[in-house]
LUMKE-463448 format. One record per residue: residue number from 1; x, y, z of N, C-alpha, C, O in turn; residue in one letter. Coordinates in Angstrom, 3 decimals. Example, Ala and Ser with C-alpha at 12.3 -4.5 7.8 and 13.67 -1.06 7.14 Angstrom:
2
@n = 1&nx = 13.190&ny = -5.690&nz = 7.800&cax = 12.300&cay = -4.500&caz = 7.800&cx = 13.200&cy = -3.300&cz = 7.800&ox = 14.236&oy = -3.319&oz = 8.465&res = a $
@n = 2&nx = 12.850&ny = -2.250&nz = 7.080&cax = 13.670&cay = -1.060&caz = 7.140&cx = 12.900&cy = 0.030&cz = 7.870&ox = 13.409&oy = 1.138&oz = 8.039&res = s $
This chain:
121
@n = 1&nx = -101.996&ny = 4.448&nz = -9.555&cax = -101.558&cay = 3.103&caz = -9.183&cx = -102.815&cy = 2.294&cz = -10.055&ox = -103.795&oy = 2.938&oz = -10.429&res = m $
@n = 2&nx = -102.694&ny = 0.944&nz = -10.316&cax = -103.666&cay = 0.724&caz = -11.028&cx = -104.570&cy = -0.060&cz = -10.087&ox = -104.419&oy = -0.264&oz = -8.883&res = s $
@n = 3&nx = -105.639&ny = -0.493&nz = -10.985&cax = -106.493&cay = -1.010&caz = -9.596&cx = -106.335&cy = -2.703&cz = -9.822&ox = -105.818&oy = -3.408&oz = -10.689&res = k $
@n = 4&nx = -107.292&ny = -3.018&nz = -8.180&cax = -106.560&cay = -4.463&caz = -8.432&cx = -107.761&cy = -5.444&cz = -8.445&ox = -108.612&oy = -4.936&oz = -7.714&res = k $
@n = 5&nx = -108.167&ny = -6.490&nz = -8.888&cax = -109.288&cay = -7.595&caz = -9.291&cx = -108.721&cy = -8.373&cz = -9.306&ox = -107.791&oy = -8.757&oz = -10.016&res = i $
@n = 6&nx = -109.683&ny = -9.058&nz = -7.742&cax = -109.428&cay = -10.345&caz = -7.592&cx = -110.480&cy = -11.241&cz = -8.598&ox = -111.311&oy = -10.612&oz = -9.253&res = l $
@n = 7&nx = -110.440&ny = -12.256&nz = -8.667&cax = -111.190&cay = -13.545&caz = -9.075&cx = -111.173&cy = -15.026&cz = -8.341&ox = -110.291&oy = -15.858&oz = -8.126&res = i $
@n = 8&nx = -112.262&ny = -14.958&nz = -8.127&cax = -112.496&cay = -16.352&caz = -7.446&cx = -113.361&cy = -17.062&cz = -8.374&ox = -114.266&oy = -16.553&oz = -9.034&res = v $
@n = 9&nx = -113.072&ny = -18.054&nz = -8.369&cax = -113.277&cay = -19.254&caz = -9.912&cx = -112.534&cy = -20.176&cz = -9.683&ox = -111.310&oy = -20.046&oz = -9.647&res = e $
@n = 10&nx = -113.337&ny = -21.593&nz = -9.432&cax = -112.703&cay = -22.948&caz = -8.825&cx = -112.330&cy = -23.562&cz = -11.110&ox = -112.375&oy = -24.727&oz = -11.507&res = d $
@n = 11&nx = -112.106&ny = -22.628&nz = -11.784&cax = -112.346&cay = -23.262&caz = -12.910&cx = -110.407&cy = -22.554&cz = -13.630&ox = -110.420&oy = -21.499&oz = -14.266&res = e $
@n = 12&nx = -109.295&ny = -23.142&nz = -13.442&cax = -108.296&cay = -22.243&caz = -14.103&cx = -107.719&cy = -22.069&cz = -15.179&ox = -106.529&oy = -21.950&oz = -15.467&res = p $
@n = 13&nx = -108.798&ny = -22.059&nz = -15.862&cax = -108.977&cay = -21.598&caz = -17.516&cx = -109.530&cy = -20.361&cz = -17.572&ox = -108.977&oy = -19.266&oz = -17.676&res = l $
@n = 14&nx = -110.610&ny = -20.629&nz = -17.498&cax = -111.537&cay = -19.187&caz = -16.367&cx = -110.627&cy = -17.810&cz = -16.195&ox = -110.536&oy = -16.809&oz = -16.907&res = i $
@n = 15&nx = -110.146&ny = -18.094&nz = -15.247&cax = -108.793&cay = -17.921&caz = -14.459&cx = -107.748&cy = -17.042&cz = -15.487&ox = -107.580&oy = -15.906&oz = -15.931&res = v $
@n = 16&nx = -107.366&ny = -17.959&nz = -15.517&cax = -105.882&cay = -17.555&caz = -16.798&cx = -106.467&cy = -16.235&cz = -17.894&ox = -106.065&oy = -15.086&oz = -18.077&res = k $
@n = 17&nx = -107.751&ny = -17.150&nz = -18.564&cax = -108.246&cay = -15.944&caz = -19.724&cx = -108.222&cy = -15.056&cz = -19.237&ox = -107.476&oy = -14.118&oz = -19.516&res = v $
@n = 18&nx = -109.173&ny = -15.097&nz = -18.213&cax = -109.356&cay = -13.159&caz = -17.255&cx = -108.265&cy = -12.565&cz = -17.122&ox = -107.972&oy = -11.545&oz = -17.746&res = l $
@n = 19&nx = -107.557&ny = -13.118&nz = -16.314&cax = -106.018&cay = -12.536&caz = -15.890&cx = -105.149&cy = -12.340&cz = -16.854&ox = -104.089&oy = -11.744&oz = -16.666&res = a $
@n = 20&nx = -105.426&ny = -12.707&nz = -17.706&cax = -104.381&cay = -12.507&caz = -19.122&cx = -104.892&cy = -10.755&cz = -19.922&ox = -104.203&oy = -9.862&oz = -20.416&res = i $
@n = 21&nx = -106.180&ny = -10.881&nz = -19.744&cax = -107.425&cay = -10.143&caz = -20.518&cx = -107.025&cy = -8.372&cz = -19.672&ox = -106.394&oy = -7.434&oz = -20.159&res = r $
@n = 22&nx = -107.720&ny = -8.492&nz = -18.235&cax = -107.447&cay = -7.798&caz = -17.105&cx = -106.225&cy = -7.564&cz = -17.492&ox = -106.282&oy = -6.678&oz = -18.344&res = l $
@n = 23&nx = -104.836&ny = -7.989&nz = -17.262&cax = -103.304&cay = -7.360&caz = -17.168&cx = -103.112&cy = -6.655&cz = -18.259&ox = -102.439&oy = -5.625&oz = -18.299&res = e $
@n = 24&nx = -103.919&ny = -7.370&nz = -19.578&cax = -103.700&cay = -6.459&caz = -20.741&cx = -104.088&cy = -5.329&cz = -21.078&ox = -103.802&oy = -4.600&oz = -22.027&res = g $
@n = 25&nx = -105.034&ny = -5.199&nz = -19.888&cax = -105.929&cay = -3.321&caz = -19.286&cx = -104.887&cy = -3.179&cz = -18.666&ox = -104.332&oy = -4.109&oz = -19.251&res = l $
@n = 26&nx = -104.208&ny = -2.864&nz = -18.060&cax = -103.018&cay = -2.837&caz = -16.872&cx = -104.074&cy = -2.676&cz = -15.352&ox = -104.080&oy = -1.911&oz = -14.387&res = g $
@n = 27&nx = -104.755&ny = -3.651&nz = -15.721&cax = -105.148&cay = -4.316&caz = -14.088&cx = -104.238&cy = -5.012&cz = -13.300&ox = -103.369&oy = -5.713&oz = -13.818&res = y $
@n = 28&nx = -104.381&ny = -4.856&nz = -11.833&cax = -103.509&cay = -6.041&caz = -11.734&cx = -104.200&cy = -6.868&cz = -11.217&ox = -105.082&oy = -6.361&oz = -10.524&res = k $
@n = 29&nx = -104.198&ny = -8.306&nz = -11.249&cax = -104.845&cay = -9.589&caz = -10.796&cx = -104.288&cy = -10.469&cz = -9.526&ox = -103.119&oy = -10.725&oz = -9.236&res = v $
@n = 30&nx = -105.283&ny = -10.780&nz = -8.982&cax = -104.767&cay = -11.983&caz = -8.128&cx = -106.202&cy = -12.973&cz = -8.066&ox = -107.266&oy = -12.411&oz = -8.326&res = v $
@n = 31&nx = -106.209&ny = -13.947&nz = -7.837&cax = -106.968&cay = -15.118&caz = -7.647&cx = -107.107&cy = -15.724&cz = -6.574&ox = -106.498&oy = -15.569&oz = -5.516&res = s $
@n = 32&nx = -108.090&ny = -16.577&nz = -6.897&cax = -108.464&cay = -17.747&caz = -5.571&cx = -109.264&cy = -18.687&cz = -5.839&ox = -110.373&oy = -18.446&oz = -6.317&res = a $
@n = 33&nx = -108.795&ny = -20.067&nz = -5.548&cax = -110.113&cay = -20.930&caz = -6.188&cx = -111.420&cy = -21.691&cz = -5.568&ox = -112.035&oy = -22.598&oz = -6.130&res = m $
@n = 34&nx = -111.703&ny = -21.144&nz = -4.326&cax = -113.014&cay = -21.286&caz = -3.499&cx = -113.086&cy = -20.158&cz = -2.376&ox = -112.255&oy = -19.306&oz = -2.060&res = d $
@n = 35&nx = -114.256&ny = -20.414&nz = -1.919&cax = -114.766&cay = -18.865&caz = -1.159&cx = -113.509&cy = -18.732&cz = 0.118&ox = -113.038&oy = -17.711&oz = 0.619&res = g $
@n = 36&nx = -113.170&ny = -20.314&nz = 0.425&cax = -112.274&cay = -19.685&caz = 1.668&cx = -111.267&cy = -19.015&cz = 1.476&ox = -111.259&oy = -18.124&oz = 2.326&res = e $
@n = 37&nx = -109.913&ny = -18.905&nz = 0.457&cax = -109.087&cay = -18.918&caz = 0.101&cx = -109.645&cy = -17.491&cz = -0.712&ox = -108.766&oy = -16.704&oz = -1.063&res = e $
@n = 38&nx = -110.956&ny = -17.172&nz = -0.989&cax = -111.316&cay = -15.754&caz = -2.160&cx = -111.372&cy = -14.516&cz = -0.484&ox = -111.203&oy = -13.298&oz = -0.422&res = g $
@n = 39&nx = -111.707&ny = -15.635&nz = 0.729&cax = -112.729&cay = -14.373&caz = 1.555&cx = -111.064&cy = -13.836&cz = 2.514&ox = -110.902&oy = -12.666&oz = 2.862&res = l $
@n = 40&nx = -110.065&ny = -14.885&nz = 2.778&cax = -108.626&cay = -14.355&caz = 2.751&cx = -107.784&cy = -13.428&cz = 1.745&ox = -106.760&oy = -12.792&oz = 1.996&res = d $
@n = 41&nx = -108.386&ny = -13.510&nz = 0.721&cax = -107.784&cay = -12.266&caz = -0.210&cx = -107.927&cy = -10.849&cz = -0.341&ox = -107.117&oy = -9.962&oz = -0.612&res = a $
@n = 42&nx = -110.087&ny = -10.847&nz = 0.112&cax = -110.722&cay = -9.967&caz = -0.190&cx = -109.842&cy = -9.148&cz = 1.159&ox = -109.678&oy = -7.959&oz = 0.884&res = v $
@n = 43&nx = -109.335&ny = -9.492&nz = 2.347&cax = -109.398&cay = -9.346&caz = 3.526&cx = -107.611&cy = -8.619&cz = 3.230&ox = -107.339&oy = -7.433&oz = 3.414&res = r $
@n = 44&nx = -106.623&ny = -9.669&nz = 2.757&cax = -105.334&cay = -8.894&caz = 2.345&cx = -104.911&cy = -8.248&cz = 1.291&ox = -103.887&oy = -7.567&oz = 1.269&res = k $
@n = 45&nx = -105.789&ny = -8.450&nz = 0.218&cax = -105.370&cay = -7.938&caz = -0.471&cx = -105.927&cy = -6.546&cz = -1.248&ox = -105.559&oy = -5.849&oz = -2.194&res = e $
@n = 46&nx = -107.085&ny = -6.564&nz = -0.231&cax = -108.075&cay = -5.288&caz = -0.656&cx = -108.368&cy = -4.752&cz = -2.129&ox = -108.025&oy = -3.703&oz = -2.675&res = k $
@n = 47&nx = -109.119&ny = -5.832&nz = -2.583&cax = -109.435&cay = -5.102&caz = -3.991&cx = -110.397&cy = -4.435&cz = -4.618&ox = -111.415&oy = -4.420&oz = -3.927&res = p $
@n = 48&nx = -110.498&ny = -3.960&nz = -5.481&cax = -111.371&cay = -2.767&caz = -5.619&cx = -112.798&cy = -3.504&cz = -6.366&ox = -113.939&oy = -3.075&oz = -6.192&res = d $
@n = 49&nx = -112.423&ny = -4.762&nz = -7.268&cax = -112.965&cay = -5.543&caz = -7.448&cx = -113.039&cy = -7.037&cz = -7.934&ox = -112.365&oy = -7.555&oz = -8.824&res = l $
@n = 50&nx = -114.190&ny = -7.720&nz = -7.003&cax = -114.229&cay = -9.076&caz = -6.859&cx = -114.745&cy = -9.848&cz = -8.307&ox = -115.958&oy = -9.969&oz = -8.481&res = v $
@n = 51&nx = -114.058&ny = -10.217&nz = -9.043&cax = -115.090&cay = -11.579&caz = -10.146&cx = -115.389&cy = -12.990&cz = -9.514&ox = -114.479&oy = -13.774&oz = -9.244&res = i $
@n = 52&nx = -116.616&ny = -13.243&nz = -9.311&cax = -116.862&cay = -14.707&caz = -8.675&cx = -117.863&cy = -15.522&cz = -9.286&ox = -118.803&oy = -15.062&oz = -9.936&res = l $
@n = 53&nx = -117.669&ny = -16.661&nz = -9.087&cax = -118.465&cay = -17.622&caz = -9.327&cx = -119.183&cy = -17.779&cz = -8.404&ox = -118.726&oy = -17.473&oz = -7.303&res = d $
@n = 54&nx = -120.686&ny = -18.355&nz = -8.493&cax = -121.598&cay = -19.063&caz = -7.171&cx = -121.139&cy = -19.967&cz = -7.024&ox = -120.649&oy = -19.879&oz = -5.898&res = i $
@n = 55&nx = -120.878&ny = -21.081&nz = -7.494&cax = -120.556&cay = -22.503&caz = -7.743&cx = -119.460&cy = -22.751&cz = -7.075&ox = -118.671&oy = -23.370&oz = -7.789&res = g $
@n = 56&nx = -118.932&ny = -22.483&nz = -5.701&cax = -117.067&cay = -22.448&caz = -5.478&cx = -117.395&cy = -23.387&cz = -4.173&ox = -118.303&oy = -23.167&oz = -3.372&res = l $
@n = 57&nx = -116.769&ny = -24.124&nz = -4.142&cax = -116.327&cay = -25.132&caz = -3.085&cx = -115.392&cy = -24.308&cz = -1.782&ox = -114.319&oy = -23.724&oz = -1.933&res = p $
@n = 58&nx = -116.114&ny = -24.462&nz = -0.597&cax = -116.213&cay = -24.590&caz = 0.905&cx = -116.992&cy = -23.273&cz = 1.083&ox = -117.796&oy = -23.322&oz = 2.014&res = k $
@n = 59&nx = -116.937&ny = -21.959&nz = 0.326&cax = -117.782&cay = -21.339&caz = 0.457&cx = -118.967&cy = -20.634&cz = -0.904&ox = -118.620&oy = -20.210&oz = -2.007&res = i $
@n = 60&nx = -119.847&ny = -20.682&nz = -0.552&cax = -120.380&cay = -20.079&caz = -2.162&cx = -120.615&cy = -18.648&cz = -2.629&ox = -120.966&oy = -17.664&oz = -1.979&res = d $
@n = 61&nx = -120.351&ny = -18.776&nz = -3.835&cax = -120.265&cay = -17.027&caz = -4.022&cx = -121.107&cy = -16.032&cz = -3.731&ox = -120.817&oy = -14.837&oz = -3.791&res = g $
@n = 62&nx = -122.581&ny = -16.670&nz = -3.285&cax = -123.256&cay = -15.971&caz = -2.805&cx = -122.889&cy = -15.741&cz = -1.325&ox = -123.313&oy = -14.620&oz = -1.043&res = n $
@n = 63&nx = -122.578&ny = -16.032&nz = -0.766&cax = -122.484&cay = -16.228&caz = 0.698&cx = -120.983&cy = -15.269&cz = 0.746&ox = -120.956&oy = -14.467&oz = 1.679&res = t $
@n = 64&nx = -119.819&ny = -15.284&nz = -0.116&cax = -118.968&cay = -15.162&caz = 0.069&cx = -119.054&cy = -13.728&cz = -0.508&ox = -118.199&oy = -12.922&oz = -0.140&res = l $
@n = 65&nx = -120.036&ny = -13.329&nz = -1.402&cax = -120.742&cay = -11.758&caz = -1.694&cx = -120.844&cy = -11.172&cz = -0.170&ox = -120.055&oy = -10.385&oz = 0.353&res = c $
@n = 66&nx = -122.059&ny = -11.774&nz = 0.434&cax = -123.010&cay = -11.284&caz = 1.611&cx = -121.629&cy = -10.524&cz = 2.221&ox = -121.446&oy = -9.321&oz = 2.404&res = e $
@n = 67&nx = -120.242&ny = -12.276&nz = 2.601&cax = -119.655&cay = -11.547&caz = 4.039&cx = -118.657&cy = -10.071&cz = 3.007&ox = -118.213&oy = -9.097&oz = 3.616&res = l $
@n = 68&nx = -118.602&ny = -10.122&nz = 2.505&cax = -117.640&cay = -8.727&caz = 1.618&cx = -117.865&cy = -7.668&cz = 2.028&ox = -117.155&oy = -6.845&oz = 2.605&res = i $
@n = 69&nx = -119.387&ny = -7.670&nz = 1.583&cax = -120.687&cay = -6.661&caz = 2.006&cx = -120.813&cy = -6.213&cz = 3.125&ox = -120.772&oy = -4.995&oz = 3.303&res = k $
@n = 70&nx = -120.998&ny = -7.092&nz = 4.155&cax = -121.221&cay = -6.495&caz = 4.724&cx = -120.418&cy = -6.362&cz = 6.173&ox = -120.684&oy = -5.897&oz = 7.281&res = t $
@n = 71&nx = -118.827&ny = -7.301&nz = 5.296&cax = -117.502&cay = -6.472&caz = 6.516&cx = -117.327&cy = -4.886&cz = 6.478&ox = -117.612&oy = -4.268&oz = 5.452&res = g $
@n = 72&nx = -116.954&ny = -4.380&nz = 7.375&cax = -116.993&cay = -2.820&caz = 8.043&cx = -115.663&cy = -2.854&cz = 6.574&ox = -115.882&oy = -2.151&oz = 5.587&res = a $
@n = 73&nx = -114.489&ny = -3.656&nz = 6.638&cax = -113.338&cay = -3.429&caz = 5.874&cx = -112.871&cy = -3.513&cz = 4.713&ox = -111.757&oy = -3.226&oz = 4.275&res = e $
@n = 74&nx = -114.391&ny = -4.199&nz = 3.902&cax = -114.748&cay = -4.506&caz = 2.922&cx = -115.780&cy = -4.411&cz = 1.829&ox = -115.688&oy = -4.885&oz = 0.697&res = t $
@n = 75&nx = -116.664&ny = -3.802&nz = 2.287&cax = -118.163&cay = -2.701&caz = 2.073&cx = -117.983&cy = -2.440&cz = 0.753&ox = -118.719&oy = -2.893&oz = -0.125&res = k $
@n = 76&nx = -116.949&ny = -1.662&nz = 0.541&cax = -116.883&cay = -0.826&caz = -0.486&cx = -116.901&cy = -1.716&cz = -1.876&ox = -117.603&oy = -1.443&oz = -2.850&res = q $
@n = 77&nx = -115.753&ny = -3.128&nz = -1.753&cax = -115.406&cay = -3.502&caz = -2.828&cx = -116.265&cy = -3.663&cz = -4.143&ox = -116.179&oy = -4.864&oz = -3.889&res = v $
@n = 78&nx = -116.643&ny = -3.637&nz = -4.732&cax = -117.469&cay = -4.038&caz = -6.204&cx = -117.126&cy = -5.084&cz = -6.300&ox = -115.993&oy = -5.565&oz = -6.268&res = k $
@n = 79&nx = -118.417&ny = -5.668&nz = -6.469&cax = -118.728&cay = -7.450&caz = -7.191&cx = -119.393&cy = -7.286&cz = -7.928&ox = -120.291&oy = -6.450&oz = -8.025&res = v $
@n = 80&nx = -118.896&ny = -8.460&nz = -8.912&cax = -119.712&cay = -9.058&caz = -10.030&cx = -119.289&cy = -10.666&cz = -9.959&ox = -118.247&oy = -11.310&oz = -9.839&res = i $
@n = 81&nx = -121.220&ny = -11.029&nz = -10.155&cax = -121.148&cay = -12.272&caz = -10.419&cx = -121.159&cy = -12.998&cz = -11.480&ox = -122.183&oy = -12.852&oz = -12.146&res = m $
@n = 82&nx = -120.404&ny = -13.728&nz = -11.890&cax = -120.055&cay = -13.747&caz = -13.340&cx = -120.034&cy = -16.207&cz = -13.040&ox = -119.354&oy = -17.132&oz = -12.597&res = l $
@n = 83&nx = -121.341&ny = -15.872&nz = -13.724&cax = -121.957&cay = -17.773&caz = -13.171&cx = -122.284&cy = -18.453&cz = -14.749&ox = -122.499&oy = -18.087&oz = -15.905&res = t $
@n = 84&nx = -122.163&ny = -19.649&nz = -13.960&cax = -122.549&cay = -20.536&caz = -15.544&cx = -124.134&cy = -20.575&cz = -14.992&ox = -124.948&oy = -20.346&oz = -15.886&res = g $
@n = 85&nx = -124.661&ny = -20.809&nz = -13.768&cax = -126.107&cay = -20.162&caz = -13.303&cx = -127.343&cy = -19.674&cz = -13.822&ox = -127.494&oy = -18.753&oz = -13.020&res = k $
@n = 86&nx = -128.175&ny = -19.620&nz = -14.446&cax = -129.024&cay = -19.395&caz = -15.066&cx = -130.473&cy = -19.379&cz = -15.006&ox = -131.208&oy = -19.166&oz = -15.971&res = r $
@n = 87&nx = -130.961&ny = -19.696&nz = -13.422&cax = -131.993&cay = -19.477&caz = -12.559&cx = -132.332&cy = -18.433&cz = -12.119&ox = -131.656&oy = -17.812&oz = -11.299&res = l $
@n = 88&nx = -133.258&ny = -18.104&nz = -12.502&cax = -134.203&cay = -16.054&caz = -12.070&cx = -133.579&cy = -16.732&cz = -10.572&ox = -132.423&oy = -16.331&oz = -10.428&res = m $
@n = 89&nx = -134.063&ny = -17.741&nz = -9.293&cax = -133.776&cay = -17.131&caz = -8.189&cx = -131.938&cy = -17.310&cz = -7.950&ox = -131.700&oy = -16.962&oz = -6.793&res = g $
@n = 90&nx = -130.994&ny = -17.617&nz = -8.478&cax = -129.938&cay = -17.793&caz = -8.583&cx = -129.606&cy = -15.932&cz = -8.753&ox = -128.980&oy = -15.176&oz = -8.011&res = d $
@n = 91&nx = -130.093&ny = -15.762&nz = -9.622&cax = -129.655&cay = -13.707&caz = -9.520&cx = -130.246&cy = -12.953&cz = -8.697&ox = -129.987&oy = -11.776&oz = -8.446&res = m $
@n = 92&nx = -131.462&ny = -13.952&nz = -8.040&cax = -131.937&cay = -12.573&caz = -7.172&cx = -131.355&cy = -12.868&cz = -5.897&ox = -131.589&oy = -12.055&oz = -5.003&res = e $
@n = 93&nx = -130.408&ny = -14.192&nz = -5.538&cax = -130.221&cay = -14.347&caz = -4.862&cx = -129.052&cy = -14.012&cz = -4.666&ox = -128.496&oy = -14.243&oz = -3.593&res = s $
@n = 94&nx = -128.293&ny = -13.230&nz = -5.959&cax = -126.840&cay = -12.900&caz = -5.812&cx = -127.049&cy = -11.627&cz = -5.352&ox = -126.509&oy = -11.091&oz = -4.384&res = s $
@n = 95&nx = -127.992&ny = -11.106&nz = -6.220&cax = -128.422&cay = -9.157&caz = -5.475&cx = -128.672&cy = -8.924&cz = -4.233&ox = -128.116&oy = -8.023&oz = -3.605&res = f $
@n = 96&nx = -129.627&ny = -9.796&nz = -3.697&cax = -129.863&cay = -10.077&caz = -1.876&cx = -128.257&cy = -10.020&cz = -1.642&ox = -127.893&oy = -8.876&oz = -1.915&res = a $
@n = 97&nx = -127.175&ny = -10.815&nz = -1.243&cax = -126.212&cay = -10.902&caz = -1.451&cx = -125.597&cy = -10.053&cz = -1.297&ox = -124.670&oy = -10.128&oz = -0.490&res = a $
@n = 98&nx = -125.851&ny = -8.869&nz = -2.013&cax = -125.023&cay = -7.675&caz = -2.863&cx = -124.503&cy = -7.722&cz = -4.030&ox = -123.863&oy = -6.717&oz = -4.339&res = g $
@n = 99&nx = -124.556&ny = -8.490&nz = -4.736&cax = -124.006&cay = -8.056&caz = -5.963&cx = -124.101&cy = -6.957&cz = -6.758&ox = -125.224&oy = -6.564&oz = -7.076&res = a $
@n = 100&nx = -123.062&ny = -6.349&nz = -7.165&cax = -123.164&cay = -5.299&caz = -7.910&cx = -123.716&cy = -5.400&cz = -9.663&ox = -124.279&oy = -4.625&oz = -10.437&res = d $
@n = 101&nx = -123.052&ny = -7.188&nz = -9.756&cax = -123.900&cay = -6.981&caz = -11.185&cx = -123.886&cy = -9.057&cz = -11.225&ox = -123.510&oy = -9.913&oz = -10.425&res = l $
@n = 102&nx = -124.408&ny = -9.082&nz = -12.375&cax = -124.486&cay = -10.351&caz = -12.375&cx = -124.261&cy = -10.729&cz = -13.898&ox = -125.121&oy = -10.302&oz = -14.668&res = y $
@n = 103&nx = -123.425&ny = -11.328&nz = -14.333&cax = -123.293&cay = -12.059&caz = -15.575&cx = -123.159&cy = -13.541&cz = -15.859&ox = -122.550&oy = -14.271&oz = -15.078&res = i $
@n = 104&nx = -123.733&ny = -13.999&nz = -16.990&cax = -123.823&cay = -15.108&caz = -16.857&cx = -122.728&cy = -15.650&cz = -18.487&ox = -122.657&oy = -15.136&oz = -19.604&res = n $
@n = 105&nx = -122.092&ny = -16.781&nz = -17.926&cax = -121.155&cay = -17.143&caz = -18.802&cx = -121.624&cy = -18.493&cz = -19.665&ox = -122.055&oy = -19.549&oz = -19.204&res = k $
@n = 106&nx = -121.404&ny = -18.124&nz = -21.087&cax = -120.574&cay = -17.537&caz = -21.884&cx = -120.768&cy = -16.269&cz = -21.590&ox = -121.912&oy = -15.846&oz = -21.422&res = p $
@n = 107&nx = -119.774&ny = -15.541&nz = -21.494&cax = -119.458&cay = -13.559&caz = -20.675&cx = -119.286&cy = -13.137&cz = -22.735&ox = -118.456&oy = -13.840&oz = -23.312&res = y $
@n = 108&nx = -119.896&ny = -12.290&nz = -23.441&cax = -118.685&cay = -11.329&caz = -24.024&cx = -117.837&cy = -10.193&cz = -23.150&ox = -118.141&oy = -9.378&oz = -22.279&res = e $
@n = 109&nx = -116.777&ny = -10.520&nz = -23.750&cax = -115.866&cay = -10.073&caz = -23.638&cx = -115.577&cy = -8.683&cz = -23.816&ox = -114.489&oy = -8.172&oz = -23.553&res = w $
@n = 110&nx = -116.688&ny = -8.017&nz = -24.320&cax = -116.313&cay = -5.893&caz = -24.936&cx = -117.266&cy = -5.715&cz = -23.895&ox = -117.086&oy = -4.612&oz = -23.377&res = q $
@n = 111&nx = -118.498&ny = -6.536&nz = -23.210&cax = -119.781&cay = -5.914&caz = -22.200&cx = -118.405&cy = -5.712&cz = -21.008&ox = -117.779&oy = -4.747&oz = -20.571&res = r $
@n = 112&nx = -118.368&ny = -7.549&nz = -20.753&cax = -117.534&cay = -7.429&caz = -19.166&cx = -116.524&cy = -6.425&cz = -19.040&ox = -116.157&oy = -5.984&oz = -17.951&res = l $
@n = 113&nx = -116.026&ny = -6.023&nz = -20.257&cax = -114.686&cay = -5.172&caz = -19.487&cx = -115.285&cy = -3.406&cz = -19.854&ox = -114.770&oy = -2.332&oz = -19.541&res = m $
@n = 114&nx = -116.485&ny = -3.692&nz = -20.585&cax = -117.410&cay = -2.106&caz = -20.288&cx = -117.751&cy = -1.749&cz = -18.631&ox = -117.649&oy = -0.733&oz = -17.945&res = g $
@n = 115&nx = -118.270&ny = -3.335&nz = -18.352&cax = -119.163&cay = -3.492&caz = -16.874&cx = -118.478&cy = -2.754&cz = -15.569&ox = -118.929&oy = -2.219&oz = -14.557&res = h $
@n = 116&nx = -117.153&ny = -2.998&nz = -16.105&cax = -115.475&cay = -3.050&caz = -15.170&cx = -115.365&cy = -1.938&cz = -15.261&ox = -115.714&oy = -1.293&oz = -14.272&res = i $
@n = 117&nx = -114.798&ny = -1.122&nz = -16.549&cax = -114.691&cay = 0.240&caz = -15.992&cx = -115.568&cy = 1.500&cz = -15.642&ox = -115.317&oy = 2.673&oz = -15.369&res = k $
@n = 118&nx = -116.903&ny = 0.610&nz = -15.794&cax = -118.092&cay = 0.985&caz = -15.033&cx = -117.938&cy = 1.517&cz = -13.180&ox = -118.132&oy = 2.416&oz = -12.363&res = d $
@n = 119&nx = -117.599&ny = 0.582&nz = -13.336&cax = -117.498&cay = 0.174&caz = -11.804&cx = -116.189&cy = 0.288&cz = -11.115&ox = -116.482&oy = 0.176&oz = -9.924&res = l $
@n = 120&nx = -115.199&ny = 0.413&nz = -11.189&cax = -113.923&cay = 1.202&caz = -11.096&cx = -113.040&cy = 1.471&cz = -11.996&ox = -111.871&oy = 1.622&oz = -11.642&res = i $
@n = 121&nx = -113.426&ny = 1.593&nz = -13.419&cax = -112.499&cay = 3.002&caz = -14.002&cx = -111.232&cy = 2.100&cz = -14.606&ox = -110.278&oy = 2.661&oz = -15.145&res = g $
């Protein structure tokens, strides 16, 4: 069975590009446009990995990451923070929330793909 990746990102073009590339590698991709949708999708879809932006409407990415990592049924889900935020405190906040990886936008596709394979195969 193919691994499932949830993309929680409020920028439609980023979602589209990531989805096309990930589906091309055989992953099943679902997406959400804000933190509330993302939380619902994590609970419903049970993804293997969440690619998460920090600056999301409704529930920010770090809060959503913490909710995922402290939820009894979702704590095993891997989380990659993919964000344009570059302040040192942003990275520390993401790791404190439980993120498995923190990657800045713009990202290098080959590196991101390598990290995804390391995390979920």
